[in-house]
ZALUMVO-846422 format. One line per 8 residues: number of its first residue (from 1); their letters; for each residue x, y, z of C-alpha. Coordinates in nm, 4 decimals, decimal comma. Each point is the difference from the previous one (the first is absolute). Layout:
% ZALUMVO-846422
NUM = A = X Y Z; ... $
//
This chain:
% ZALUMVO-846422
1 = MTLYKQLL = 2,0461 0,5362 -0,7552; 0,0027 -0,3846 0,0205; 0,3153 -0,2147 -0,0468; -0,1201 -0,1292 -0,2897; -0,0711 0,3222 -0,2146; 0,3186 0,1451 0,1651; 0,2130 -0,3251 -0,1617; -0,1869 0,0215 -0,3332 $
9 = TWMLAFFF = 0,0237 0,3801 -0,0219; 0,3681 -0,0170 0,0266; 0,0385 -0,2919 -0,1897; -0,2122 0,1514 -0,3043; 0,1907 0,3150 0,0511; 0,3346 -0,1893 -0,0220; -0,1153 -0,2044 -0,3306; -0,1145 0,3584 -0,1275 $
17 = ILITSVFF = 0,3098 0,1356 0,0246; 0,1616 -0,2756 -0,1605; -0,2276 -0,0074 -0,3154; 0,0590 0,3736 -0,0335; 0,3225 -0,0206 0,0057; 0,0079 -0,2860 -0,2725; -0,2428 0,2091 -0,2056; 0,2368 0,3014 0,0128 $
25 = VEFRTTRN = 0,2943 -0,2433 -0,1195; -0,1990 -0,1168 -0,2622; -0,1001 0,3252 -0,1095; 0,3325 0,1632 0,0285; 0,1139 -0,3003 -0,2473; -0,2429 0,0384 -0,2411; 0,0209 0,3914 -0,0517; 0,3716 -0,0213 -0,0543 $
33 = FLENQQTA = -0,0193 -0,2937 -0,2432; -0,2660 0,2186 -0,2049; 0,2214 0,2899 0,0269; 0,2637 -0,2274 -0,1597; -0,1947 -0,1113 -0,2652; -0,1070 0,3824 -0,0751; 0,3540 0,1067 -0,0604; 0,0892 -0,3483 -0,1943 $
41 = EINNTINS = -0,3025 0,0479 -0,2118; 0,1111 0,3472 -0,0914; 0,3536 -0,0713 -0,0670; -0,1504 -0,2810 -0,2306; -0,2172 0,2672 -0,2018; 0,2837 0,2161 -0,0531; 0,2097 -0,3120 -0,1728; -0,2965 -0,0697 -0,1741 $
49 = MGLALSPY = -0,0808 0,3588 -0,1330; 0,3846 0,0585 -0,1197; -0,0118 -0,3360 -0,2196; -0,3403 0,1293 -0,1298; 0,1141 0,3638 -0,0977; 0,3910 -0,0318 -0,1337; -0,1218 -0,0577 -0,3651; -0,2279 0,2826 0,0061 $
57 = LEAHDKVA = 0,2036 0,2382 0,1954; 0,2752 -0,1020 -0,2521; -0,2012 0,1343 -0,2939; -0,1359 0,2786 0,1847; -0,3629 -0,1106 -0,0247; -0,1589 0,2026 0,3017; -0,3697 -0,1450 -0,1144; 0,1173 -0,3941 0,0485 $
65 = AESVINAL = 0,1516 0,0612 0,3102; -0,3038 0,1750 0,1020; -0,2104 -0,2576 -0,1033; 0,2353 -0,2647 0,1740; -0,0388 0,1731 0,3155; -0,3703 0,0432 -0,0161; 0,0142 -0,4003 -0,0176; 0,2088 -0,0695 0,2651 $
73 = FDGGFYSE = -0,1211 0,2268 0,2977; -0,3717 -0,0220 -0,0763; -0,1712 -0,1869 0,2801; 0,2939 0,0073 0,1996; 0,0283 0,1244 0,3554; 0,2380 0,2843 -0,1032; -0,0326 0,3871 0,1064; 0,2353 0,0979 -0,2651 $
81 = VKLTMLDD = 0,2130 -0,0600 -0,3250; 0,2752 0,2432 -0,1257; 0,1509 -0,0589 -0,2893; 0,2886 0,3193 -0,1048; 0,1971 -0,0116 -0,3193; 0,3651 0,0903 0,0142; 0,0288 0,0971 -0,3505; -0,2654 0,3037 0,0043 $
89 = QGIILRQY = -0,1136 -0,0145 0,3415; -0,3360 -0,1129 -0,0867; -0,2224 -0,1496 0,2553; -0,2794 -0,2669 0,0129; -0,1971 0,0343 0,3208; -0,2763 -0,2353 0,1071; -0,1707 0,0250 0,3498; -0,2522 -0,2589 0,1100 $
97 = PTQIEGVP = -0,2415 0,0637 0,2812; -0,0768 -0,3242 0,1570; -0,2913 -0,0674 0,2549; 0,0484 -0,2688 0,2659; -0,3017 -0,2331 0,0025; -0,0950 -0,2150 0,3030; 0,2189 0,1879 0,2587; -0,1383 0,2347 0,2579 $
105 = DWFVALDL = 0,1076 0,3314 -0,0147; 0,1147 -0,0144 0,3717; 0,2360 -0,3006 -0,1123; 0,1643 0,1909 -0,2825; 0,0394 0,2951 0,2556; 0,2597 -0,1963 0,2350; 0,2549 0,0679 -0,2936; 0,1317 -0,3905 -0,0037 $
113 = FSSITDER = 0,1531 0,0672 -0,3300; 0,1929 0,2850 -0,1495; -0,0107 0,0759 -0,3889; 0,3247 -0,1724 -0,1490; 0,2037 0,1704 -0,2836; 0,2369 -0,1062 -0,2359; 0,1882 0,1424 -0,3066; 0,2416 -0,0863 -0,2312 $
121 = ILTSGWLQ = 0,1677 0,0715 -0,3608; -0,0931 -0,1905 -0,2921; 0,3174 -0,0547 -0,2505; 0,0883 -0,1729 -0,2887; 0,3115 -0,1187 -0,0244; 0,2118 0,2935 0,1412; -0,2520 0,2230 -0,1300; -0,2417 0,1684 0,2613 $
129 = LAEVKITG = -0,3581 0,0312 -0,1381; -0,2165 0,1386 0,3015; -0,0753 -0,0261 0,3848; -0,2915 -0,1677 0,1271; -0,1579 0,0599 0,3600; -0,2609 -0,2135 0,1395; -0,1799 0,0768 0,3246; -0,2288 -0,2920 0,1225 $
137 = HPGFAYQQ = -0,3121 0,0041 0,1661; -0,0643 -0,2256 0,3267; -0,3773 -0,0559 -0,0843; 0,0816 -0,3701 -0,0868; 0,2272 -0,0491 0,3375; -0,2958 0,1385 0,1975; -0,2683 -0,2168 -0,1226; 0,2165 -0,3187 0,0474 $
145 = LWKATVQL = 0,1200 0,1448 0,3399; -0,3608 0,0324 0,0807; -0,1236 -0,3198 -0,0879; 0,2988 -0,1706 0,1766; -0,1252 0,2153 0,3416; -0,3507 -0,1236 -0,0671; 0,0908 -0,3294 -0,0205; 0,2502 0,0069 0,3112 $
153 = VSGFAVMF = -0,2952 0,1793 0,2266; -0,2599 -0,2638 -0,1146; 0,2317 -0,2999 0,0586; 0,1697 0,1309 0,3637; -0,3652 0,1059 0,1048; -0,1468 -0,3663 -0,0545; 0,2764 -0,1227 0,1469; 0,0082 0,2088 0,3152 $
161 = LVSAVIMA = -0,3884 -0,1028 0,0276; 0,0305 -0,3427 -0,0510; 0,3140 0,0120 0,2595; -0,1833 0,2057 0,2424; -0,2824 -0,2602 -0,0089; 0,2496 -0,2878 0,0396; 0,1461 0,1681 0,2897; -0,3138 0,0941 0,1919 $
169 = LLLNYSLK = -0,1140 -0,3678 -0,0204; 0,3480 -0,1510 0,1064; 0,0245 0,2616 0,2869; -0,3588 -0,0831 0,1193; 0,0952 -0,3655 -0,0123; 0,3242 0,0529 0,2048; -0,1572 0,2816 0,2493; -0,3559 -0,2074 0,0485 $
177 = PLTLIARR = 0,1263 -0,1262 0,3367; 0,1035 0,3119 0,1419; -0,3403 0,1610 -0,1307; -0,1625 -0,2717 0,1859; 0,1889 0,0588 0,3202; -0,0808 0,3542 -0,0032; -0,3310 -0,0663 -0,0368; 0,0007 -0,2286 0,2754 $
185 = ADEIAKNQ = 0,1747 0,2366 0,2089; -0,2480 0,2739 -0,0625; -0,2627 -0,2411 0,0708; 0,1960 -0,1465 0,3263; 0,0049 0,3921 0,0965; -0,3804 -0,0065 -0,0272; -0,0123 -0,3077 0,2126; -0,1453 -0,2127 -0,3402 $
193 = FGQPLPVP = 0,1290 -0,3570 -0,0111; -0,0281 -0,2095 -0,2752; 0,1531 -0,3049 -0,1365; 0,3767 -0,0352 0,0099; 0,2083 0,1287 -0,2527; 0,1354 -0,2474 -0,2782; 0,3890 -0,0219 0,0089; 0,1783 0,1781 -0,2786 $
201 = PTKDLKTV = 0,2422 -0,1799 -0,1973; 0,2279 0,2899 0,0759; 0,2605 -0,1035 0,2661; 0,0201 0,3705 0,1442; -0,4030 0,0109 0,0644; -0,0218 -0,3409 0,1231; 0,0974 0,1179 0,3587; -0,2090 0,3008 0,0039 $
209 = VHAINHMS = -0,2987 -0,1892 -0,1367; 0,0421 -0,2625 0,2975; 0,0330 0,2986 0,2630; -0,3290 0,1555 -0,1335; -0,1943 -0,3032 -0,0049; 0,1247 -0,0838 0,3801; -0,0828 0,3474 0,1252; -0,3516 -0,0203 -0,1886 $
217 = TQLEVYFK = -0,0663 -0,3134 0,1301; 0,1284 0,1013 0,3810; -0,1999 0,3016 -0,0345; -0,3447 -0,1482 -0,0998; 0,0430 -0,2637 0,2710; 0,0831 0,3102 0,2555; -0,3377 0,1604 -0,1353; -0,2230 -0,2898 0,0446 $
225 = EQAKEADK = 0,1548 -0,0719 0,3420; -0,0666 0,3695 0,0999; -0,3912 -0,0509 -0,1291; -0,0207 -0,3002 0,1797; 0,0933 0,1587 0,3265; -0,1922 0,2825 -0,0364; -0,2886 -0,2421 -0,0620; 0,0826 -0,1934 0,2983 $
233 = LRERAYQD = 0,0512 0,3085 0,2355; -0,3422 0,1277 -0,1514; -0,1398 -0,3379 0,0636; 0,1202 0,0291 0,3829; -0,1408 0,3285 0,0489; -0,3135 -0,0118 -0,1483; -0,1334 -0,3970 -0,1108; -0,1288 -0,2320 0,2240 $
241 = PVSGLGNR = 0,2113 -0,3045 -0,0418; -0,2547 -0,2680 0,0343; -0,2732 0,1187 -0,2476; 0,2440 0,2412 -0,2358; -0,2924 0,2831 0,0753; 0,1077 0,3281 0,1142; 0,0446 0,0271 0,3633; -0,1656 0,2359 0,2872 $
249 = SYFISQLE = 0,2418 0,2751 -0,0689; -0,0182 -0,0057 -0,3978; -0,3918 -0,0080 0,0414; 0,0268 0,3089 0,2034; 0,2214 0,1550 -0,2358; -0,2400 -0,0615 -0,3021; -0,3093 0,0873 0,2182; 0,1388 0,3334 0,0983 $
257 = SWLAESST = 0,0808 0,0359 -0,3770; -0,3303 -0,0442 -0,0925; -0,1828 0,2313 0,2345; 0,2271 0,2689 -0,0937; -0,1012 -0,0354 -0,3428; -0,3554 -0,0184 -0,1256; -0,0876 -0,2710 0,2666; -0,2997 -0,1331 -0,1586 $
265 = GGMALLKV = -0,0994 -0,3807 0,0349; 0,0651 -0,1788 0,3281; 0,1769 -0,2368 0,1782; -0,0859 -0,3719 0,1418; 0,1069 -0,1600 0,3294; 0,0205 -0,3743 -0,0217; 0,0574 -0,2157 0,3284; 0,0342 -0,3794 -0,0557 $
273 = DLITECYD = -0,0613 -0,2065 0,3071; 0,0871 -0,2845 -0,2133; 0,3646 0,0804 0,0120; 0,0120 0,0582 0,3493; -0,1495 -0,3489 0,1092; 0,2414 -0,1280 -0,2625; 0,3064 0,1145 0,1635; -0,1438 -0,0637 0,3495 $
281 = NQGYEAGD = -0,0843 -0,3989 -0,1275; 0,2245 -0,1016 -0,2614; 0,3238 0,2087 0,0303; 0,1743 0,2981 -0,1754; 0,0597 -0,2138 -0,2946; -0,3698 -0,0676 -0,0878; -0,0973 0,3444 0,1057; 0,2855 0,1419 -0,2684 $
289 = KMVAALAQ = -0,1825 -0,1987 -0,2636; -0,3198 0,1045 0,0814; 0,1067 0,3587 -0,0272; 0,1879 -0,0237 -0,3304; -0,3032 -0,1766 -0,1797; -0,2321 0,2670 0,1547; 0,2322 0,2907 -0,1390; 0,0110 -0,1866 -0,3253 $
297 = GLLATVNR = -0,3720 -0,0349 -0,0084; -0,0357 0,3768 0,0781; 0,2671 0,0965 -0,2672; -0,1749 -0,2432 -0,2821; -0,3550 0,1826 0,1248; 0,0739 0,3432 0,0129; 0,1727 0,0338 -0,3280; 0,0288 0,3621 -0,0153 $
305 = TEVTLARL = 0,2739 0,2250 -0,0624; -0,0955 0,3115 0,2643; -0,0854 -0,2502 0,2904; 0,2586 -0,0555 0,2789; 0,0031 -0,3117 0,2140; 0,2002 -0,0552 0,3102; 0,0131 -0,2318 0,3505; -0,0427 0,2135 0,3129 $
313 = SQAEFALL = 0,0525 -0,2525 0,2470; -0,0130 -0,3945 0,0563; -0,3757 -0,0178 -0,1366; -0,0670 0,3389 -0,1230; -0,0320 0,1385 -0,3302; -0,0503 0,3064 -0,1888; -0,0892 0,1322 -0,3273; -0,0083 0,3333 -0,1711 $
321 = APNVSASE = -0,2152 0,0701 -0,3033; 0,0190 0,3358 -0,1428; -0,2920 0,1318 -0,2157; -0,2338 -0,2653 0,0788; -0,3723 0,0317 0,0939; -0,1826 -0,1369 0,2790; -0,1533 -0,3059 -0,1613; 0,3323 -0,0752 -0,1376 $
329 = LRAIGLSM = 0,1853 0,0258 0,3447; -0,2574 -0,2440 0,1096; 0,0214 -0,2289 -0,2854; 0,3701 0,0121 0,0884; -0,0862 -0,0916 0,3511; -0,1974 -0,3142 -0,0840; 0,2614 -0,1122 -0,2622; 0,2169 0,0033 0,3063 $
337 = LRIISELQ = -0,2080 -0,2235 0,2099; -0,0552 -0,2314 -0,2784; 0,3835 -0,0640 -0,0054; -0,0165 -0,0911 0,3641; -0,2796 -0,2416 -0,0310; 0,2136 -0,1806 -0,2744; 0,2777 -0,0107 0,2686; -0,2331 -0,1623 0,2559 $
345 = ADPMGEAT = -0,0587 -0,3312 0,0365; -0,3661 -0,0114 -0,0272; -0,1055 -0,2372 -0,2881; -0,3749 0,0585 0,1165; 0,0008 0,3883 0,0352; -0,1620 0,0115 0,2990; 0,3058 0,0989 0,2422; 0,0103 0,3647 0,1234 $
353 = LHASVGLV = 0,2250 0,2087 -0,2014; 0,3281 0,0453 0,1972; 0,0701 0,3643 -0,1429; -0,1893 0,3417 -0,0342; 0,0713 0,2609 -0,1941; -0,0575 0,4091 0,0700; -0,0259 0,2450 -0,2604; 0,0180 0,3918 0,0168 $
361 = MNHQGLNV = -0,0650 0,2415 -0,3046; 0,2047 0,2955 0,0559; -0,1525 0,3516 0,0240; 0,1835 0,3250 0,0490; 0,1578 0,0856 0,3618; 0,1440 -0,3702 0,0453; 0,3186 -0,0223 0,0719; 0,2117 -0,3621 0,0388 $
369 = GMMLAQAD = -0,0631 -0,0460 0,3750; -0,3757 0,0616 -0,0725; -0,0105 -0,1935 -0,2858; 0,1495 -0,2868 0,1815; -0,2478 0,0154 0,3190; -0,2916 0,0148 -0,2462; 0,1207 -0,3013 -0,1713; 0,0259 -0,1575 0,3346 $
377 = NALTRAAQ = -0,3480 0,1064 0,1235; -0,1329 -0,1961 -0,3639; 0,2067 -0,2986 0,1030; -0,1666 -0,0142 0,3615; -0,3505 0,0407 -0,1506; 0,0721 -0,2577 -0,2458; 0,1356 -0,2431 0,2753; -0,3770 0,0508 0,1573 $
385 = NPTQPIAL = -0,1732 -0,1494 -0,3012; 0,1474 -0,3732 -0,0229; -0,2264 -0,0953 -0,3227; 0,1183 0,2851 -0,2078; 0,3239 0,1407 0,1553; 0,0354 0,3312 -0,2066; -0,0447 0,3740 0,1098; 0,0057 0,3194 -0,1986 $
393 = IEQQHSGV = 0,0523 0,3446 0,1320; -0,1434 0,2486 -0,2615; -0,0177 0,3267 0,1070; -0,1201 0,2607 -0,2746; 0,3001 0,1934 -0,1858; -0,0141 0,3692 0,0273; 0,1044 -0,0316 -0,4079; -0,1447 -0,1216 -0,2901 $
401 = SLGKQQWK = -0,0948 -0,3276 -0,0505; -0,1063 -0,1067 -0,3167; -0,0443 -0,3842 -0,1773; 0,2799 -0,1092 -0,2498; -0,2546 0,0766 -0,3112; -0,0382 0,3446 0,1550; 0,3539 0,0559 -0,0073; 0,0440 -0,1267 -0,3285 $
409 = ALLLEAIA = -0,2964 0,2281 -0,1426; 0,1769 0,2980 0,1972; 0,3299 -0,1059 -0,1732; -0,1147 -0,0179 -0,3446; -0,1724 0,3389 0,0196; 0,3196 0,1368 0,1504; 0,1915 -0,0951 -0,2749; -0,2645 0,0997 -0,2453 $
417 = DDLFSFKF = -0,0602 0,3518 0,1563; 0,3489 0,0439 0,0946; -0,0721 0,0391 0,3661; 0,3453 -0,1093 0,1061; 0,2469 0,2113 0,2294; 0,3579 -0,1054 0,0623; 0,2488 0,0686 0,2435; 0,3875 -0,0334 -0,0144 $
425 = QKAAKQNG = 0,2025 -0,0970 0,3177; 0,3797 -0,0001 -0,0692; 0,2441 -0,2347 0,0819; 0,3556 0,1733 0,0379; 0,3439 -0,0843 0,1373; 0,1036 0,1417 0,3562; 0,1489 0,3062 -0,1683; -0,3188 0,0863 -0,1683 $
433 = QILHHEVF = 0,0885 -0,1393 -0,3480; -0,3444 -0,1127 -0,1470; 0,0026 -0,3695 -0,1314; -0,3340 0,0123 -0,1154; -0,3912 0,0914 0,0838; -0,2634 -0,2574 0,0655; -0,3247 0,0734 -0,1078; -0,3209 -0,0619 0,2184 $
441 = AAIEKEGQ = -0,3334 0,0048 -0,2025; -0,3666 0,1095 0,1401; -0,3444 0,0406 -0,1378; -0,1824 0,3445 0,1128; -0,3723 -0,0085 -0,0576; -0,2336 0,2565 0,1234; 0,2273 0,1355 0,2619; 0,0786 -0,3921 0,1327 $
449 = YYSAGQFL = 0,3900 -0,1229 -0,0065; 0,0350 -0,3753 -0,0836; 0,3627 -0,0803 0,0692; 0,1689 -0,2890 -0,2204; -0,0127 -0,1906 0,3505; -0,3524 -0,0050 0,0133; -0,0929 -0,1633 -0,3477; 0,3130 -0,1867 -0,0742 $
457 = GAIEQLDI = -0,1261 -0,2999 0,1688; -0,3188 0,0090 -0,1569; 0,1456 0,0252 -0,3874; 0,2664 -0,2822 0,0932; -0,2653 -0,2432 0,0917; -0,2104 0,0933 -0,3256; 0,3331 -0,0568 -0,2156; -0,0132 0,3521 -0,1539 $
465 = GDTLDRYV = 0,3286 0,1735 0,1463; 0,1228 0,0159 -0,3604; -0,2453 0,2559 -0,1191; 0,0956 0,2229 0,3056; 0,3629 -0,0311 -0,0663; -0,0389 0,0483 -0,3693; -0,1895 0,3448 0,0818; 0,2617 0,1019 0,2589 $
473 = IKQMIDRL = 0,2880 -0,0894 -0,2269; -0,1371 0,2030 -0,3000; -0,0683 0,2813 0,2054; 0,3453 0,0370 0,1559; 0,1518 -0,0344 -0,3315; -0,2243 0,2530 -0,1529; 0,1239 0,2317 0,3087; 0,3686 -0,0711 -0,0505 $
481 = KQEPTLGP = -0,0345 0,1082 -0,3449; -0,1380 0,3126 0,1047; 0,2203 0,0612 0,2862; 0,3608 -0,0613 -0,0942; 0,1192 0,0552 0,3470; -0,2133 -0,2474 0,1762; 0,1458 -0,3531 0,0915; 0,0894 -0,2437 0,0485 $
489 = LTVNLTQS = -0,3603 -0,1683 0,0697; -0,0620 -0,3300 0,1479; -0,3243 -0,1391 -0,0823; -0,1479 -0,3007 0,2228; -0,1288 -0,2901 -0,2014; -0,2567 -0,2114 0,1290; 0,0083 -0,4189 0,0339; -0,2494 -0,0295 -0,2841 $
497 = SITNASFI = 0,2306 0,2100 -0,2427; 0,2818 -0,1936 0,0873; -0,1755 -0,3378 -0,0820; -0,1653 0,1536 -0,3495; 0,1948 -0,1206 -0,2942; -0,2337 0,2641 -0,1740; 0,1082 0,2875 0,2457; 0,3759 -0,0690 -0,0604 $
505 = RWLGSLME = -0,0357 0,0154 -0,3821; -0,1767 0,3294 0,0435; 0,2772 0,1153 0,2201; 0,2795 -0,1168 -0,2234; -0,1574 0,1676 -0,3115; -0,0407 0,3551 0,2284; 0,3652 -0,0260 0,1191; 0,0960 -0,0728 -0,3899 $
513 = NNRELSSR = -0,1495 0,3115 -0,0852; 0,1186 0,2163 0,2766; 0,3749 -0,1035 0,0442; 0,0715 0,3626 0,0826; -0,1605 -0,0426 0,3051; 0,1987 -0,2750 0,1260; 0,1725 0,1723 0,2831; -0,3245 0,1943 0,0614 $
521 = IMFELPEA = -0,2400 -0,2782 0,1472; 0,0351 -0,3027 0,1993; -0,2072 -0,2845 0,0715; -0,0436 -0,1362 0,3821; -0,0961 -0,3957 0,0211; -0,0998 -0,1321 0,3377; 0,2233 -0,2793 0,1186; -0,2907 -0,2746 0,0199 $
529 = AFVRNPDH = 0,0342 0,0093 -0,3744; 0,3561 -0,1246 -0,0177; -0,0901 -0,2592 0,2451; -0,3163 -0,1634 -0,1333; 0,0082 0,0977 -0,3751; 0,3639 -0,0261 -0,0893; -0,1198 -0,0875 -0,3621; -0,2019 0,3253 -0,0442 $
537 = IALLCGTI = 0,2826 0,1982 0,1844; 0,2466 -0,1408 -0,2290; -0,1951 0,1163 -0,3200; -0,0267 0,3623 0,1334; 0,3009 0,0347 0,1112; 0,1411 -0,1108 -0,2978; -0,2150 0,2561 -0,2250; 0,0737 0,2781 0,2494 $
545 = HQHQFRFG = 0,4116 -0,0461 -0,0344; -0,0479 -0,0756 -0,3601; -0,1264 0,3692 -0,0482; 0,2635 0,1287 0,2187; -0,2542 0,1062 0,2624; 0,0193 -0,0391 0,3800; -0,1825 -0,1603 0,2758; -0,0059 -0,0656 0,4023 $
553 = VDNYGRHF = -0,1178 -0,2347 0,2347; -0,2362 0,1072 0,3057; -0,0426 -0,1908 0,3085; 0,3401 -0,1339 -0,0236; 0,0763 -0,2907 0,2308; -0,3812 -0,0486 0,1146; -0,0201 -0,3489 -0,1384; 0,2253 -0,2735 0,1835 $
561 = RSLDYLNE = 0,1559 -0,1137 -0,3381; 0,3243 0,0288 -0,1107; 0,1502 0,3283 -0,1397; 0,1665 -0,1613 -0,2756; -0,2937 0,1326 -0,2483; 0,2448 0,3223 0,0757; 0,2660 -0,1309 -0,2377; -0,2381 -0,1376 -0,2233 $
569 = FRPDYVKI = -0,2109 0,2823 -0,0795; 0,2664 0,2929 0,0804; -0,2895 0,2913 0,1034; 0,1558 0,3471 0,0253; -0,1515 0,0455 0,3593; -0,1414 -0,1808 0,2940; -0,2345 0,1568 0,2617; 0,0493 -0,1770 0,3191 $
577 = DFAYTNEL = -0,3095 -0,1383 0,1397; -0,1313 0,2184 0,2904; 0,0381 -0,2949 0,2493; 0,4037 0,0437 -0,0100; -0,0043 0,3445 0,0456; -0,2755 0,1044 0,2672; 0,1728 -0,0979 0,3304; 0,3682 0,1050 -0,0713 $
585 = EDETKTSV = 0,0889 0,0413 0,3637; -0,0315 -0,3987 -0,0107; 0,3910 -0,1228 -0,0614; -0,1320 -0,3529 -0,1451; -0,2261 0,1878 -0,2490; 0,2824 0,2111 -0,1127; 0,2122 -0,2458 -0,0492; -0,2499 -0,1845 -0,2127 $
593 = LASISRTA = -0,0753 0,3599 -0,1802; 0,3586 0,0018 -0,0910; 0,0535 -0,3219 -0,0870; -0,3000 -0,0120 -0,2725; 0,1431 0,3397 -0,0798; 0,3357 -0,1118 -0,0604; -0,1176 -0,2628 -0,2565; -0,1612 0,2682 -0,2376 $
601 = HNLNITTI = 0,2760 0,2401 0,0699; 0,2750 -0,2804 -0,1190; -0,1817 -0,0017 -0,2929; -0,0248 0,3349 -0,0500; -0,3365 0,0565 0,0295; -0,0997 0,3078 0,1777; -0,2229 -0,0623 0,3324; -0,2634 0,2261 0,1113 $
609 = ATRVETES = -0,1591 0,0325 0,3404; -0,3535 0,1130 0,0147; -0,1637 0,2111 0,2898; 0,3032 0,2079 0,0946; -0,1129 0,2412 0,2320; 0,3059 0,0853 0,2106; 0,3453 0,1152 0,0033; 0,0580 -0,2941 0,2405 $
617 = QLNILSES = -0,1371 -0,2867 -0,2501; 0,2088 0,1454 -0,2769; 0,2923 -0,0245 0,1591; -0,0579 -0,3578 0,1349; -0,1069 -0,1096 -0,3555; 0,2859 0,1713 -0,1766; 0,2140 -0,2021 0,2187; -0,1957 -0,3153 -0,1197 $
625 = FVSGFQGF = 0,0908 -0,0111 -0,3864; -0,3082 0,1894 -0,0554; 0,0905 0,2907 -0,2288; -0,3859 0,1293 -0,1026; -0,2471 0,1439 0,2368; -0,3376 0,0857 -0,0726; -0,2580 0,1686 0,2669; -0,0937 0,2717 0,1847 $
633 = IFDQQKST = 0,3335 0,1132 0,0911; 0,0602 0,0969 -0,3817; -0,3619 0,1138 -0,0536; 0,0563 0,2337 0,3275; 0,3413 0,1200 -0,2050; -0,2009 0,0829 -0,2853; -0,2598 0,1874 0,1909; 0,2936 0,2437 0,1687 $
641 = EKQS = 0,1441 0,0984 -0,3246; -0,3522 0,0728 -0,1473; -0,0542 0,2278 0,2973; 0,3592 0,1613 0,0029 $
//
C-alpha cells in the first residue's frame, strides 16, 4: 500500500469513528427525549380524562363515561385503557391494536422503547369515584426516532463523502512532491533520467528533491560518459581513425560471420595507387584528406544496410556485399572506380586510372583465407588491364541461384501454398533458463530447401520484406494460440517492414487484438535501422511499447555510431554482433566486448551472445556482462536431453 493510501485510510477511519460517535450520541439523546415525551403525554392524558369523566361518574352515567373514553382514545398511540368503578366494581376496558407504519420491522425489533403504564384514582372532592389505568404504545416514538435516524445517517454520509473527497485532494496535493520523488527513484533504479523535479514549497522535502535531482544528473552523466568510453574503445579496436570505416580486424570478423551464415553474395577489394602517390608526394595530411574523401564517397554510393566497408591498409579498401548477384557486385565495383576518377585530377579524362578493383563471388567451401586469396588474384588480374581495371572471379555455386524476380515468385507461391517450415533456436541464461526462441523461416518445395539467408537479400531489394514478415508473424501467433506452452518467440523484422508505415499500423492492430500474447512473442530489429532510420524506428518502437509487447536489437555494436539509442528506445535485449565474440582469446577484443555489454547491462537490458559453441566461450562471455547465450552449446544440451 502506498503512503498516500495508508494516510488516507487512517484519516478516513478516524473521521468515521468520530462521526459514528456523534451519531450514537445524537441517537441516544433523541431516544431519551421521545421516551420522556411519551411519559409526559400519558400523564397529561390521565389528567384530561379525570376532568372529563368526573361529572359523569358522580351521576353514575356509565354510558356517557364510555362515550368520553371512546372520544379521547380513538386514533391515539395507546394499547390499553381500563376504568374501574369503585362503587360497584364495574369495568370499562378498551384495547387498541396499533400498527407502526413507515418503520422497518428490524428497527422495531431492537426494542428501543418499552410500553409506559400509568394509573390514578379519580376523585370528586373527598369522594373516590374510579380507578383509571392507561398503557401507552411506543409506535409514535418509533416513527419519530426512525425519521431522525434516517436524517442523521443521510447527513453524516454526505458529510463523510464530501470530507473524504476534500481529504483526498488535499492529501494528494500535499504528497505530490513525495509521489514525484518515488517515481523518479523508480526511474533512476531503471536507469531512466528525465527533467529535474520541481522544488516543492514544503521545507522538509526541498532537501530530498535537491538530492534526487543531483543524483539523477550525476548518474545520467556517468552513463553517457560510460557509453562514450565504450564507443571510443570500440573505435580504437575496430575502426580506422582516418577513414572512419572498419579496420582489417573488423572486416575479417564480419567476413567470418558472413561465411558462417548464408554466405551468398561477394566481396570487393579496392587498391588505390592514387592514395599512395598522394602520401609520397604531398605528405600525410593531404593523404589523410584523400582517404576521408574516398570513404565518404564510398559510404554515399554504397548505401545499403547489409554492406560492410573497411580500410585494410594504407591504400586498400574492402567491401562485403551479402545477397548480391554477380552483375550487382560488378556495378558496385564500377561505382568505386568512378569515385576514384572524381578524386583524380584529370579534367580531360584521358589519364590512366590509378586504382583497380578485384571482385569475388562466394561459393561453397571457401573460408576466410581462400576468399582473401581469390580477391588478391582478382585484384592482380584487374591491375593488368589499365583501361578497365576491374576483374570478377565468379565460380558456379553448387547451390540454387535465382534472380530477384524468381525469388519473389517463389516467396509469393510459398505464402499462398504454406510451403514454409520453421525452426526455433533458444537463447538461454548460463543456468539453462530460457529467455526466448528465435524463429528461423525456410521454404521447402519439391524436396528443395531454401533458407531465409538465400532469399532475404532479394526481397529486401524488391522492398517486399513486409509481405514475408506479415506471414511469419501470423503463423507464429496462430501457433502460440494452439500451443499454450510454446514461447516466448522472437521474430526478426526486415528493413523494408521497419520503414513501412502501413506495416507498422497493421502490426499495432494485430498487437491490440492479441494483448494476451504480449509476453510470448517479441520482435527483433537490426541495429542498422536505429542508425539509419531513427524516425521509423521511433514510430515502430512506440507502437510496440504502447501495446506492452517487447523487442530486441540484432547485430548490436556493428555500426560505428553512439550507443545512446539504447537509452532512448529501451529494447528488452540486444544480440551482440559476432565481430565482438569470435576471438575471445584477444584481450583487447574482450575488453571492447565487456565495455559495450556493460553499457546495455547498466540499463537493465539483457545482452545475448550468438554462436556460443564451447563451455570456455560461455565462461569468458559470462564474465564480460553477457547474460544470455545462443548457439550450438544449448542445441547440443537439447539433443542430449532428448536422447536421455
